[in-house]
Structure formats: structure tokens, C-alpha cells
DONUBA-396460 format. One record per residue: residue in one letter; chain; x, y, z of N, C-alpha, C, O in turn; residue number from 1. Coordinates in nm, 3 decimals, decimal comma, m for minus. Atoms other than C-alpha are relative to their C-alpha. Example, Ala and Ser with C-alpha at 12.3 -4.5 7.8 and 13.67 -1.06 7.14 Angstrom:
2
 r c     n_x     n_y     n_z    ca_x    ca_y    ca_z     c_x     c_y     c_z     o_x     o_y     o_z   k
 a A   0,089  m0,119   0,000   1,230  m0,450   0,780   0,090   0,120   0,000   0,194   0,118   0,066   1
 s A  m0,082  m0,119  m0,006   1,367  m0,106   0,714  m0,077   0,109   0,073  m0,026   0,220   0,090   2
END
This chain:
128
 r c     n_x     n_y     n_z    ca_x    ca_y    ca_z     c_x     c_y     c_z     o_x     o_y     o_z   k
 m A  m0,076   0,078  m0,105   4,725   8,364  m7,366   0,140  m0,030  m0,052   0,235  m0,026   0,027   1
 k A  m0,131   0,028   0,050   5,013   8,277  m7,595   0,097   0,115   0,009   0,218   0,095   0,025   2
 r A  m0,086  m0,120  m0,011   5,147   8,628  m7,585   0,034   0,035   0,145   0,138   0,096   0,173   3
 l A  m0,021  m0,027  m0,148   5,115   8,652  m7,203   0,089  m0,095   0,058   0,162  m0,055   0,148   4
 l A  m0,090   0,105  m0,059   5,301   8,330  m7,122   0,151   0,045  m0,004   0,217   0,036   0,100   5
 p A  m0,145  m0,041  m0,002   5,653   8,462  m7,235   0,023   0,117   0,100   0,127   0,122   0,166   6
 l A  m0,017  m0,107  m0,095   5,597   8,780  m7,029  m0,003  m0,048   0,144   0,064   0,008   0,230   7
 l A   0,004   0,050  m0,131   5,511   8,577  m6,727   0,129  m0,084   0,035   0,170  m0,087   0,151   8
 l A  m0,120   0,077  m0,023   5,818   8,352  m6,764   0,128   0,084   0,009   0,228   0,038   0,064   9
 l A  m0,120  m0,085  m0,003   6,063   8,639  m6,805   0,060   0,027   0,133   0,180   0,008   0,154  10
 p A  m0,053  m0,017  m0,139   6,090   8,728  m6,437   0,056  m0,126   0,058   0,156  m0,118   0,130  11
 c A  m0,054   0,122  m0,050   6,146   8,364  m6,353   0,134  m0,030  m0,055   0,222  m0,079   0,016  12
 l A  m0,136   0,025   0,060   6,434   8,336  m6,593   0,096   0,098   0,058   0,208   0,057   0,092  13
 l A  m0,093  m0,102  m0,049   6,591   8,660  m6,472   0,035  m0,029   0,149   0,151  m0,017   0,189  14
 l A  m0,030   0,029  m0,148   6,562   8,564  m6,098   0,078  m0,130   0,015   0,154  m0,146   0,111  15
 g A  m0,072   0,130   0,000   6,695   8,211  m6,174   0,148   0,026  m0,024   0,229  m0,055   0,023  16
 c A  m0,136  m0,027   0,033   7,021   8,367  m6,298   0,072   0,081   0,111   0,194   0,096   0,103  17
 a A  m0,060  m0,088  m0,102   7,085   8,585  m5,989   0,076  m0,086   0,100   0,036  m0,198   0,132  18
 s A  m0,076   0,069  m0,103   7,350   8,485  m5,738  m0,035   0,066   0,135  m0,096   0,173   0,137  19
 p A   0,030  m0,059  m0,133   7,323   8,548  m5,359   0,069   0,133   0,022   0,016   0,214   0,098  20
 f A  m0,066  m0,123  m0,023   7,571   8,833  m5,375  m0,014   0,097  m0,115   0,038   0,208  m0,109  21
 g A   0,015  m0,086   0,116   7,472   8,977  m5,712   0,137   0,022  m0,067   0,169   0,134  m0,106  22
 h A  m0,133  m0,013   0,056   7,822   8,907  m5,847   0,020  m0,089  m0,125  m0,059  m0,181  m0,151  23
 t A  m0,046   0,088   0,112   7,990   8,758  m6,157   0,143  m0,023   0,016   0,210   0,059   0,080  24
 d A  m0,145   0,020   0,003   8,334   8,609  m6,198   0,058  m0,002   0,143   0,176   0,030   0,158  25
 g A  m0,061   0,016  m0,139   8,383   8,557  m5,816   0,019   0,128   0,068   0,084   0,127   0,173  26
 v A  m0,022  m0,126  m0,064   8,373   8,929  m5,732  m0,129   0,036   0,072  m0,221   0,087   0,008  27
 p A   0,128  m0,022  m0,071   8,103   8,964  m5,460  m0,030   0,151   0,029   0,061   0,233   0,043  28
 d A   0,042  m0,136  m0,030   7,909   9,281  m5,394   0,012   0,027   0,151   0,021   0,143   0,192  29
 d A  m0,017  m0,011  m0,146   7,937   9,217  m5,016   0,143   0,042   0,028   0,234  m0,035  m0,003  30
 a A  m0,133  m0,057  m0,026   8,238   9,430  m4,906   0,076  m0,087   0,095   0,199  m0,072   0,099  31
 r A  m0,066   0,086  m0,100   8,321   9,167  m4,633   0,063  m0,120  m0,075   0,142  m0,195  m0,016  32
 l A  m0,052   0,118   0,074   8,402   8,911  m4,908   0,085   0,052  m0,114   0,034   0,100  m0,216  33
 r A  m0,092  m0,062   0,104   8,709   9,016  m5,107   0,078  m0,115  m0,066   0,158  m0,188  m0,006  34
 v A  m0,065   0,105   0,079   8,820   8,788  m5,386   0,100   0,082  m0,093   0,056   0,171  m0,167  35
 a A  m0,094  m0,067   0,082   9,143   8,906  m5,556  m0,028  m0,023  m0,142  m0,082  m0,128  m0,178  36
 p A   0,024   0,016   0,143   9,126   8,966  m5,930   0,074  m0,121  m0,062   0,030  m0,180  m0,161  37
 n A  m0,082   0,109   0,060   9,402   8,701  m5,988  m0,066  m0,136   0,026  m0,017  m0,236  m0,025  38
 v A   0,069   0,134  m0,019   9,166   8,425  m5,871  m0,149   0,008  m0,031  m0,218  m0,094  m0,031  39
 a A   0,145  m0,021   0,017   8,821   8,575  m5,946  m0,053  m0,077  m0,125  m0,170  m0,113  m0,127  40
 g A   0,053   0,068   0,120   8,793   8,407  m6,286  m0,003  m0,151   0,017  m0,056  m0,219  m0,071  41
 s A  m0,005   0,140  m0,018   8,850   8,061  m6,143  m0,067  m0,045   0,131  m0,087  m0,165   0,149  42
 l A   0,057   0,035  m0,131   8,691   8,070  m5,793  m0,100   0,109   0,040  m0,079   0,228   0,015  43
 r A   0,091  m0,099  m0,057   8,393   8,233  m5,635  m0,065  m0,049   0,129  m0,073  m0,169   0,156  44
 i A   0,071   0,032  m0,125   8,212   8,249  m5,302  m0,150   0,006  m0,042  m0,202   0,110  m0,082  45
 v A   0,146   0,000   0,041   7,853   8,143  m5,373  m0,094   0,016   0,118  m0,213   0,037   0,097  46
 d A   0,089  m0,010  m0,121   7,719   8,160  m5,013   0,086   0,031   0,123   0,198  m0,018   0,137  47
 a A  m0,065  m0,030  m0,123   7,813   8,302  m4,677  m0,108   0,011   0,109  m0,203   0,087   0,095  48
 r A   0,097   0,003  m0,106   7,626   8,233  m4,352   0,070   0,017   0,132   0,174  m0,043   0,154  49
 m A  m0,064  m0,028  m0,135   7,704   8,359  m3,996  m0,109  m0,029   0,105  m0,221   0,020   0,091  50
 a A   0,094   0,028  m0,107   7,530   8,225  m3,682   0,070  m0,019   0,129   0,187  m0,058   0,129  51
 k A  m0,057   0,026  m0,131   7,592   8,205  m3,309  m0,009  m0,138   0,038  m0,115  m0,198   0,018  52
 g A   0,006   0,133  m0,045   7,681   7,874  m3,170  m0,039  m0,007   0,146  m0,084   0,092   0,203  53
 n A   0,047   0,021  m0,147   7,612   7,730  m2,816   0,093   0,082   0,093   0,049   0,126   0,199  54
 s A  m0,090  m0,069  m0,092   7,918   7,902  m2,670   0,000   0,155  m0,023   0,094   0,223   0,018  55
 d A   0,018  m0,140   0,025   7,798   8,250  m2,781   0,105   0,069  m0,085   0,124   0,190  m0,076  56
 v A  m0,092  m0,057   0,099   8,065   8,296  m3,049  m0,063  m0,032  m0,136  m0,135  m0,130  m0,154  57
 y A   0,049   0,021   0,136   7,987   8,334  m3,417   0,077  m0,106  m0,077   0,199  m0,121  m0,063  58
 r A  m0,065   0,092   0,095   8,050   8,061  m3,673  m0,036   0,055  m0,139  m0,145   0,106  m0,164  59
 l A   0,019  m0,040   0,143   8,094   8,141  m4,040   0,016  m0,112  m0,094   0,113  m0,187  m0,086  60
 q A  m0,017   0,105   0,102   8,033   7,910  m4,326  m0,004   0,061  m0,136  m0,102   0,126  m0,171  61
 l A  m0,018  m0,054   0,137   8,149   8,006  m4,675  m0,006  m0,114  m0,096   0,054  m0,219  m0,069  62
 t A   0,006   0,104   0,101   8,068   7,801  m4,985   0,080   0,052  m0,118   0,042   0,150  m0,183  63
 f A  m0,085  m0,036   0,110   8,349   7,820  m5,242  m0,032  m0,093  m0,124  m0,064  m0,210  m0,107  64
 e A   0,020   0,081   0,123   8,305   7,701  m5,606   0,110   0,023  m0,095   0,143   0,137  m0,127  65
 n A  m0,098  m0,007   0,107   8,574   7,620  m5,855  m0,066   0,005  m0,137  m0,146  m0,083  m0,172  66
 l A   0,067  m0,021   0,128   8,474   7,749  m6,198   0,077  m0,065  m0,117   0,038  m0,049  m0,232  67
 r A  m0,089   0,048   0,104   8,749   7,563  m6,387  m0,004  m0,151  m0,012  m0,054  m0,220   0,077  68
 s A  m0,005   0,148   0,025   8,803   7,213  m6,532   0,124  m0,061   0,060   0,145  m0,182   0,050  69
 d A  m0,117   0,062  m0,071   9,129   7,174  m6,337  m0,009   0,053   0,148  m0,089   0,139   0,182  70
 a A  m0,006  m0,046  m0,136   9,212   7,217  m5,972   0,044   0,137   0,014   0,128   0,184  m0,063  71
 t A  m0,035  m0,139  m0,030   9,234   7,564  m5,826   0,053   0,002   0,143  m0,014  m0,036   0,238  72
 r A  m0,067  m0,016  m0,138   9,481   7,630  m5,536  m0,017   0,149   0,032  m0,007   0,235  m0,056  73
 f A   0,019  m0,134  m0,047   9,421   7,941  m5,330   0,029   0,014   0,146   0,034  m0,086   0,218  74
 f A  m0,013  m0,032  m0,135   9,482   8,112  m5,001  m0,123   0,083   0,045  m0,176   0,163  m0,033  75
 y A   0,106  m0,082  m0,058   9,209   8,259  m4,776   0,032   0,029   0,144   0,108  m0,041   0,211  76
 r A  m0,008  m0,028  m0,150   9,185   8,423  m4,440  m0,128   0,071   0,039  m0,191   0,145  m0,036  77
 v A   0,117  m0,058  m0,056   8,904   8,522  m4,216   0,047   0,081   0,123   0,107   0,028   0,216  78
 s A  m0,027  m0,087  m0,105   8,948   8,826  m3,993  m0,124   0,035   0,077  m0,229   0,059   0,016  79
 w A   0,122  m0,038  m0,078   8,709   8,903  m3,711   0,014   0,140   0,064   0,122   0,180   0,108  80
 m A   0,005  m0,137  m0,049   8,606   9,251  m3,594  m0,089   0,012   0,123  m0,186  m0,061   0,142  81
 d A   0,083  m0,026  m0,121   8,470   9,384  m3,268  m0,099   0,108  m0,034  m0,103   0,156  m0,147  82
 e A   0,107  m0,102   0,027   8,182   9,635  m3,232   0,039   0,129  m0,069  m0,038   0,188  m0,144  83
 s A  m0,049  m0,126   0,050   8,394   9,933  m3,323   0,071  m0,017  m0,133   0,126   0,079  m0,188  84
 g A  m0,062   0,033   0,131   8,526   9,762  m3,639   0,147  m0,027   0,004   0,212  m0,035  m0,100  85
 m A  m0,140   0,032  m0,011   8,868   9,689  m3,502   0,027  m0,150  m0,006  m0,050  m0,230   0,049  86
 e A  m0,027   0,143   0,016   9,031   9,359  m3,591   0,042  m0,059   0,134   0,121   0,000   0,207  87
 i A  m0,035   0,077  m0,128   9,055   9,111  m3,298   0,127  m0,083  m0,036   0,118  m0,173  m0,121  88
 p A  m0,120   0,082   0,031   9,414   8,973  m3,305  m0,021  m0,147   0,038  m0,067  m0,177   0,148  89
 s A   0,021   0,135  m0,027   9,406   8,597  m3,332   0,082  m0,084  m0,095   0,099  m0,045  m0,210  90
 t A  m0,066   0,085   0,084   9,606   8,313  m3,468  m0,092  m0,072  m0,104  m0,047  m0,132  m0,201  91
 l A   0,103   0,055   0,085   9,278   8,197  m3,628  m0,016   0,084  m0,130  m0,077   0,039  m0,227  92
 s A   0,005  m0,092   0,114   9,313   8,492  m3,871   0,120  m0,007  m0,096   0,144   0,085  m0,173  93
 s A  m0,117   0,010   0,090   9,623   8,365  m4,050  m0,044  m0,053  m0,134  m0,150  m0,114  m0,145  94
 w A   0,030   0,050   0,135   9,631   8,283  m4,423   0,011  m0,152  m0,001   0,103  m0,210   0,056  95
 r A   0,007   0,144   0,011   9,538   7,923  m4,501  m0,001  m0,038  m0,145  m0,065   0,030  m0,225  96
 a A   0,000   0,046   0,135   9,609   7,729  m4,819  m0,109  m0,105  m0,015  m0,139  m0,179   0,079  97
 d A   0,100   0,096   0,026   9,338   7,522  m4,981  m0,009  m0,023  m0,157   0,048   0,053  m0,234  98
 a A   0,021   0,028   0,142   9,241   7,371  m5,318  m0,136  m0,060  m0,023  m0,190  m0,130   0,064  99
 l A   0,124   0,062   0,043   8,925   7,274  m5,496   0,020  m0,075  m0,135   0,085  m0,024  m0,227 100
 g A  m0,008   0,080   0,123   8,898   7,000  m5,762  m0,080   0,058  m0,112  m0,146   0,160  m0,092 101
 p A   0,074  m0,053   0,113   8,747   7,053  m6,106  m0,147   0,025   0,032  m0,216  m0,070   0,069 102
 y A   0,143  m0,034  m0,017   8,407   7,230  m6,068  m0,057  m0,036   0,136  m0,178  m0,045   0,155 103
 e A   0,042   0,030  m0,134   8,403   7,143  m5,701  m0,057   0,114   0,074  m0,010   0,227   0,063 104
 r A   0,062  m0,100  m0,090   8,177   7,327  m5,458   0,008  m0,055   0,144  m0,034  m0,169   0,168 105
 r A  m0,024   0,055  m0,134   8,262   7,295  m5,086  m0,013   0,109   0,101   0,033   0,220   0,075 106
 p A   0,002  m0,095  m0,113   8,185   7,475  m4,756   0,130  m0,002   0,077   0,195  m0,105   0,093 107
 i A  m0,115  m0,021  m0,090   8,466   7,611  m4,543  m0,047   0,077   0,116  m0,115   0,178   0,100 108
 s A   0,055  m0,063  m0,126   8,397   7,706  m4,182   0,110   0,073   0,081   0,227   0,036   0,079 109
 a A  m0,091  m0,068  m0,087   8,557   7,948  m3,945  m0,082   0,036   0,127  m0,203   0,057   0,122 110
 v A   0,060  m0,033  m0,126   8,487   8,022  m3,577   0,070   0,126   0,053   0,192   0,141   0,044 111
 a A  m0,055  m0,123  m0,056   8,529   8,365  m3,410   0,081  m0,037   0,122   0,053  m0,133   0,193 112
 p A  m0,092   0,027  m0,112   8,808   8,385  m3,154  m0,067   0,033   0,139  m0,023  m0,019   0,241 113
 s A   0,062  m0,034  m0,135   8,579   8,535  m2,877  m0,140   0,055  m0,028  m0,175   0,085  m0,142 114
 p A   0,135  m0,058   0,012   8,226   8,659  m2,810   0,002   0,146  m0,042  m0,102   0,198  m0,084 115
 a A  m0,019  m0,141   0,038   8,355   9,013  m2,880  m0,008   0,024  m0,152  m0,033   0,134  m0,201 116
 a A   0,004  m0,003   0,145   8,365   8,931  m3,247  m0,149   0,012  m0,053  m0,235  m0,071  m0,025 117
 v A   0,139  m0,019   0,049   8,054   9,070  m3,425  m0,013   0,004  m0,154  m0,123   0,003  m0,210 118
 d A  m0,005  m0,006   0,144   8,167   9,085  m3,791   0,122  m0,061  m0,047   0,210  m0,095   0,032 119
 f A  m0,111   0,070   0,056   8,411   8,936  m4,032   0,045   0,066  m0,132  m0,025   0,149  m0,191 120
 l A  m0,050  m0,045   0,130   8,626   9,008  m4,337   0,072  m0,126  m0,061   0,162  m0,182   0,002 121
 v A  m0,054   0,119   0,071   8,713   8,724  m4,586   0,090   0,057  m0,118   0,046   0,138  m0,199 122
 q A  m0,086  m0,037   0,111   9,013   8,770  m4,818   0,045  m0,133  m0,071   0,082  m0,230  m0,006 123
 v A  m0,032   0,113   0,081   9,085   8,525  m5,102   0,107   0,041  m0,110   0,086   0,140  m0,180 124
 q A  m0,092  m0,035   0,102   9,391   8,529  m5,329   0,059  m0,127  m0,060   0,052  m0,232   0,004 125
 a A  m0,055   0,115   0,071   9,561   8,292  m5,576   0,132  m0,040   0,063   0,202   0,041   0,123 126
 e A  m0,131   0,049  m0,043   9,854   8,076  m5,485   0,108   0,062  m0,089   0,097   0,065  m0,212 127
 k A  m0,108  m0,074   0,082  10,172   8,259  m5,593   0,097  m0,097  m0,055   0,192  m0,057  m0,123 128
END
């Protein structure tokens, strides 16, 4: 039994270290979440959820996490795509500045500009 216990605990330890996107250093495997290399070491997206609201438009909630002991300033933008993958022009898709305090984790939400939006693209880059 003593030899079997470590083998049983190994999968639990490995699964406990996995992130929702299978990424490290803020570089997600999901192609819709693009974190620039100049901010990837200090910021990451730990969760992304998309759901339809009452008005039949999608809402997106991203959870950002600051990996540093000081504040991290960054820019992000959410672009929305139609069925054919074309970007839907909208003022809601402009770059926005934000900051996270030391080791802070916080959700950021975005709403699609119309019911025609069926997918999204998130871009994150460091403040210049």
C-alpha cells in the first residue's frame, strides 16, 4: 500500500498544476487570446467565459492576473467577429488602458456590439 499511494497521488499533483488554457507565462494556447511577449511575464489571462445575455448578444468575461509584486499597466482590446470571421466595426473594439495591483486577479467584461457577433479576439500589450 505504501508503494501504491505515491502513484495514486501523482495524477492529482499534475492536474492541480494545469491552467485552463494550458499556458505558462501568460501565453495562452487559445488563439483568440493574444498576450504580447512584452507583457507575458507579468500578466496572464487565467479564465475566459462567453455567454449570451438577455438581449441576445454575447458577453465576455476575462480574468486577468498580475504575476508581479508591483503594479502592471497594460492595454487590451476585444474585437468581435461575425459568422464568416470578419471583424464587426465598433467603437467598443478600441484599445483600453488598465492596471492591476501587486498579485491582483480581476475580471474584465466586454459586450458584443450586436447579435451578429459570434466570436472574439483579445489582444493584450504592455504600456509603452
